[in-house]
C-alpha positions in Angstrom: 0.0 0.0 0.0 1.3 3.4 -1.0 1.6 5.9 1.9 -0.3 9.0 0.7 0.9 12.5 1.4 -1.6 14.7 3.1 -1.9 18.5 3.4 -1.4 20.4 6.6 -2.8 23.9 7.1 -2.7 26.6 9.8 -3.0 25.4 13.4 -5.9 27.9 13.8 -8.5 29.8 11.8 -10.4 33.0 12.3 -12.8 35.4 10.7 -10.6 38.1 9.2 -13.3 40.5 7.9 -17.0 40.8 7.6 -19.1 42.7 5.0 -22.8 43.1 4.1 -25.2 44.5 1.5 -28.7 45.8 2.3 -31.1 46.4 -0.6 -32.0 50.0 -1.1 -35.8 49.6 -0.8 -37.1 49.9 2.8 -40.5 48.3 3.2 -42.4 49.4 6.3 -45.2 47.3 7.8 -47.7 49.7 6.3 -46.9 48.4 2.9 -47.7 44.7 3.7 -50.6 44.9 6.1 -53.5 45.2 3.6 -52.6 42.1 1.7 -52.6 40.0 4.8 -55.5 41.7 6.7 -53.2 42.7 9.5 -51.8 45.8 11.3 -48.4 47.3 12.2 -49.2 46.6 15.9 -49.9 42.9 15.2 -46.7 42.4 13.2 -44.5 44.1 15.7 -46.1 42.2 18.6 -45.7 38.9 16.8 -42.3 39.3 15.4 -40.6 42.6 16.4 -40.3 43.6 12.8 -40.9 47.3 12.0 -39.6 47.2 8.4 -37.6 45.0 6.0 -35.5 45.3 2.9 -36.7 44.0 -0.4 -34.4 43.8 -3.4 -35.1 45.6 -6.7 -34.7 44.1 -10.1 -31.0 45.0 -10.4 -30.2 43.6 -6.9 -29.7 40.0 -7.8 -28.3 37.2 -5.6 -25.0 37.6 -7.5 -24.9 41.4 -7.3 -25.6 41.5 -3.5 -23.1 38.7 -2.8 -20.3 40.5 -4.7 -21.0 43.8 -3.0 -20.9 42.1 0.5 -17.8 40.1 -0.4 -15.8 43.1 -1.6 -16.4 44.8 1.7 -15.4 41.7 3.6 -12.2 41.4 1.5 -11.3 45.0 2.0 -11.8 44.8 5.8 -9.8 41.6 5.9 -7.0 43.2 3.9 -7.1 40.3 1.5 -7.0 40.4 -2.3 -9.5 38.3 -4.2 -6.6 36.3 -5.8 -5.8 35.0 -2.3 -9.2 33.4 -2.0 -8.9 29.6 -2.6 -12.6 28.7 -1.9 -15.9 30.4 -2.2 -18.9 28.9 -0.2 -22.3 30.5 -0.8 -25.2 29.6 1.5 -28.6 30.3 -0.2 -32.0 28.8 -0.9 -33.0 31.5 -3.4 -30.6 31.1 -6.3 -33.2 30.0 -8.9 -30.9 27.8 -11.0 -30.6 24.2 -9.8 -27.1 24.3 -11.4 -24.5 25.7 -11.8 -23.8 27.0 -8.4 -24.0 30.8 -8.1 -20.7 30.6 -6.2 -18.8 30.0 -9.4 -20.1 33.2 -11.0 -19.4 35.2 -7.9 -15.8 33.9 -7.7 -15.3 34.9 -11.3 -16.7 38.4 -10.9 -14.6 39.0 -7.8 -11.5 38.0 -9.8 -10.3 35.0 -7.8 -7.8 32.8 -9.4 -10.0 29.8 -10.3 -11.1 29.3 -6.7 -13.1 26.2 -5.7 -16.7 27.4 -5.6 -20.0 25.8 -4.5 -23.3 26.5 -2.9 -24.8 24.9 0.2 -28.5 24.6 1.1 -29.0 24.7 4.8 -31.5 27.5 4.8 -31.1 29.9 7.7 -28.3 27.8 9.2 -26.3 28.0 6.0 -23.9 30.7 7.0 -22.8 28.9 10.2 -22.4 25.7 8.2 -20.2 27.6 5.8 -18.0 29.1 8.7 -17.6 25.6 10.1 -16.4 24.2 6.8 -14.2 27.2 6.1 -12.4 26.7 9.4 -11.8 23.1 8.8 -10.6 23.8 5.2 -8.0 26.3 6.5 -6.8 24.1 9.3 -6.6 21.0 7.1 -4.7 22.8 4.4 -7.4 22.5 1.8 -7.5 26.3 1.5 -5.6 29.3 2.6 -8.4 31.8 2.6 -12.1 31.0 2.3 -14.9 33.4 1.4 -18.2 32.5 3.0 -21.4 34.3 1.8 -24.9 34.1 3.1 -27.4 35.6 0.6 -31.1 35.5 -0.1 -33.7 37.1 -2.4 -36.6 35.5 -0.5 -39.1 37.9 -2.1 -38.8 35.8 -5.3 -40.5 32.9 -3.4 -42.7 34.9 -1.1 -46.5 34.7 -1.1 -47.5 38.3 -0.4 -50.9 37.1 0.8 -49.7 34.5 3.2 -50.4 35.9 6.7 -47.8 33.6 8.2 -44.8 34.7 6.1 -45.4 37.8 4.0 -44.3 40.2 6.8 -41.3 38.1 7.9 -39.0 37.3 5.0 -36.6 39.7 3.2 -33.5 40.1 1.1 -29.8 40.8 1.6 -26.3 39.4 1.7 -23.5 39.1 4.2 -19.9 37.8 3.8 -16.9 36.8 5.9 -13.3 36.0 5.0 -11.9 33.0 7.0 -8.1 32.6 7.1 -5.1 31.4 9.1 -4.6 32.7 12.6 -1.9 32.4 15.3 -4.7 31.9 17.9 -8.0 30.1 17.8 -10.7 32.4 16.3 -13.4 29.9 15.5 -14.6 27.3 18.0 -15.9 23.8 17.4 -19.2 23.7 15.6 -22.3 22.1 17.1 -24.6 21.2 14.3 -27.3 18.8 13.3 -30.9 18.5 12.1 -34.3 17.4 13.2 -35.7 15.9 10.0 -38.8 14.7 11.9 -40.0 18.3 11.6 -39.1 18.6 7.9 -42.4 20.3 7.0 -42.3 23.1 9.5 -40.4 25.4 7.1 -40.4 24.5 3.5 -41.0 25.3 -0.1 -44.7 24.7 -0.5 -44.8 23.5 -4.1 -42.6 20.9 -5.8 -41.2 22.3 -9.0 -42.6 19.4 -10.9 -46.1 20.1 -9.6 -45.7 23.8 -10.7 -44.7 22.8 -14.2 -47.5 20.2 -14.6 -50.1 22.7 -13.2 -49.7 25.0 -16.1 -49.9 28.0 -13.7 -47.1 30.7 -14.1 -46.5 30.9 -10.4 -43.3 30.5 -8.5 -43.1 28.0 -5.6 -43.6 29.7 -2.3 -41.9 29.5 1.1 -44.2 28.6 4.0 -43.7 28.2 7.7 -45.7 26.9 10.7 -44.9 29.7 13.0 -46.0 28.4 16.4 -44.3 25.0 16.3 -41.1 26.7 15.0 -41.3 29.2 17.9 -41.7 26.5 20.5 -38.9 24.4 19.1 -36.4 27.2 18.5 -36.9 29.1 21.7 -35.7 26.2 23.9 -33.9 23.7 21.7 -31.5 26.3 20.2 -30.7 27.7 23.7 -29.3 24.2 24.5 -27.3 24.2 21.2 -25.9 27.6 22.0 -24.8 26.4 25.5 -23.2 23.3 23.9 -21.2 25.5 21.6 -20.0 27.6 24.5 -19.0 24.5 26.4 -17.1 23.0 23.4 -15.2 26.2 23.0 -14.4 26.4 26.7 -16.1 29.7 27.1 -18.3 30.7 30.1 -21.2 33.0 30.0 -19.1 35.5 32.0 -16.6 35.5 29.1 -19.2 36.0 26.4 -19.4 39.5 24.9 -21.8 39.2 21.9 -24.8 37.0 21.0 -25.7 36.9 17.3 -28.6 34.5 16.8 -30.4 34.0 13.5 -32.7 36.9 13.1 -35.9 34.9 12.8 -38.2 36.5 15.3 -37.6 39.0 18.2 -39.6 36.8 20.6 -37.4 33.8 19.8 -34.3 35.9 20.3 -35.5 37.1 23.7 -36.6 33.6 24.7 -33.2 32.2 23.9 -31.4 34.9 25.9 -33.7 34.2 28.9 -33.3 30.4 28.6 -29.5 30.7 28.4 -29.5 33.2 31.3 -27.2 35.6 29.3 -25.7 38.3 31.5 -27.2 41.8 31.0 -23.9 43.1 29.6 -23.9 40.7 26.6 -24.7 42.6 23.5 -27.5 40.9 21.5 -28.1 41.3 17.8 -31.6 42.7 17.0 -31.2 43.5 13.3 -34.6 41.8 12.5 -36.4 45.0 13.6 -35.3 46.8 10.4 -34.2 43.9 8.2 -36.8 41.2 8.6 -35.7 37.5 8.3 -33.1 37.2 5.6 -32.4 33.5 6.2 -28.8 32.6 5.4 -27.8 36.3 5.3 -29.2 37.2 8.7 -26.2 36.4 10.9 -23.5 38.2 8.8 -25.8 41.1 8.3 -26.5 41.4 12.0 -22.8 41.0 13.0 -21.6 43.6 10.5 -24.2 46.1 11.8 -23.0 45.5 15.4 -19.4 46.1 14.3 -20.3 49.3 12.5 -22.3 50.5 15.5 -19.6 49.6 18.0 -21.6 47.1 20.0 -19.3 44.3 18.8 -15.6 45.2 19.0 -12.6 43.6 17.5 -11.4 40.8 19.8 -14.8 40.3 21.4 -16.1 36.8 21.9 -19.3 36.1 20.0 -21.8 33.2 19.9 -23.4 32.5 16.6 -26.6 30.3 16.6 -28.7 29.5 13.6 -31.6 27.3 12.7 -33.8 26.9 9.7 -35.7 24.6 7.3 -35.0 21.0 7.7 -34.8 21.6 10.7 -31.1 22.3 10.3 -29.1 24.1 12.9 -25.5 25.1 13.7 -23.7 27.2 16.4 -20.1 28.2 17.1 -18.1 30.7 19.1 -16.0 33.1 17.1 -13.7 36.1 17.8 -15.0 39.3 16.3 -12.5 40.5 13.6 
């Protein structure tokens, strides 16, 4: 048997820079209430959302991704040619193949980087960060660009009272690279496929085609079961991520959960007994739920506003359709 040579990378990996792109159109609750027979008060009470961002015709998945990626690269001090791998987390790139990551890698000017998409819904960005860390430490890549991006309005039923006010569009990106000290903790991830139907694409593409109706498939969600599951199950996952990283609650500075619902965020914080000094991302109030983009969008906002500072210890927790979930502790770049 031939003894194969293996690659060896950096002893540690870290997030070197974060960037985001927010669509220019701001949509207040007043623009969606009539179609779902609702009110601004009901929406805010149920979700905490005051407004959201919806992409215009020119704000494609690729365009938003490239804009967010360029900001992340600039903040990381990394040239696009240094990116070996591009990982894009999305469920709203409307081509089954090829992966949008390949087009993004080309537009950015990478030197033929490996590029692929992952479909883990709202948990996709955390999945991407976990893989990027492993790639860098194993020597499969020197620098990895992780993007979370969605144009959920393309698959949104504007008359669905359970989802029309929740979902939105946007992109966030992070550059992961070698580090002298640990900057990304062990991932805690998994899925609960028994609850596969709680968040899903309502129509099968084949059913849409055979129906003869020119209608896109729609994203639907059973809100109450998702709330009950996420509020408590994800608090346990977050604590497991802290434990695996060897970080106590007293050492935690920032909490960046998936921006699904303000009530879920508050319930998770209470269940985990987060100290009052921990800064909590609440980007959902102005952005809505952007699925795979929500965590990098929220983290980038906190960095810009100074509520997350370079060197802070942050807990990322995400969950979504599947039900897929992932969490890890990271150092804020």
